[in-house]
N, C-alpha and C positions, 0 to 999 in steps of 0.2 A: 503494500499499499504505500501510497505517496501522502506526505503531510503537508496541507496548505493553508497558510493563513489568509483569511478576508481581509482587507483593507481596514475595515472597522474594527477587528480584532487586534491586528497590528497597533492600530491609532490607541485600543483600550489598553494592551502590553505596555506601549511606551509612555503614556500617560500614568498608569501604575507604577510603574519604574521610576520614571521621573519624581512622582509624589515621595517615594520612599527616599531616593538619593538626596532630595533636599534636606533631608534629616540625617542620613546615615548612607554614604556612598558604599560601604562594605556589605552593609546589609539588604542595599539593592542588587548588588551584583549576586550575592547569595539567593534572593527571590529570583531573579532573571534566571540562574543556572538551575533552580528548582522546577521553574516552569518549563525550561527546556528539556530536562531530563524526563518529567512527567509525561509532557505531551509526546515525547519521543516512543513512549512506549505503546502509544497509540497505533504506530506504523506496523506493528506486529500483533497487538492487542486492541484492536479497534473497539470491542465491547466491555472494556472495564469500567468506563463510566457508567453510571446508572440511567435508568430513561430520563427523558428531559422533560420539562414542564410544558413545551411546546412540541407538538407532535411532529415525529420524524427527526428527533434531536435526541442527544445524550449530554450528561453533564459529569465531568471529572474535576472533582474537588483535589486541588492541588494542597496536597499535605504541607504542614509547615508553612501555609501562608494562610490568609482569608480569602482565596481567589478559586473561582468556579469558571473552568472552561466549558462553554457552549459549544458544541460541535454535531455534525452529522456524518455518516457513513455513507460513500456513496460506491456502489458495485460497478458501475460503467461512466468515466473510468474510474478504477480502483484507486479511492483516495479517503483520506478522513479531511473534512475540511472545518478548520475552525471558524466559527462564526462570531463569538465575542468573548470576551474576559471579563468578567463582571466580580465585583466586591460580593463577598457573602451577606452583607448587610445590605446590598442594594435590591432594591425591589426588582424582582425579575419572575416571570416578563412583565415588561412594562405595559401600562394600560394604552391601549389604542385611542 
């Protein structure tokens, strides 16, 4: 499987890491490493996340952080698409 970050998810990741880096650069690097390590697991184990609150999605709680990766698995082409990276305290899904 291929791992693909949507533009919105990449923006979420950048914003979350920048927020942490403003207070503690070392912690931000650690959080980014943890996000990358755990999302890389999706390449071989795309079903490890729980069923998502939005149909067709799954949610991977990133341990040692307060972040949740919202993603979907596509069979054609074989890829895991990361849709969003949200804080656990954030209202998800957003109201329409």
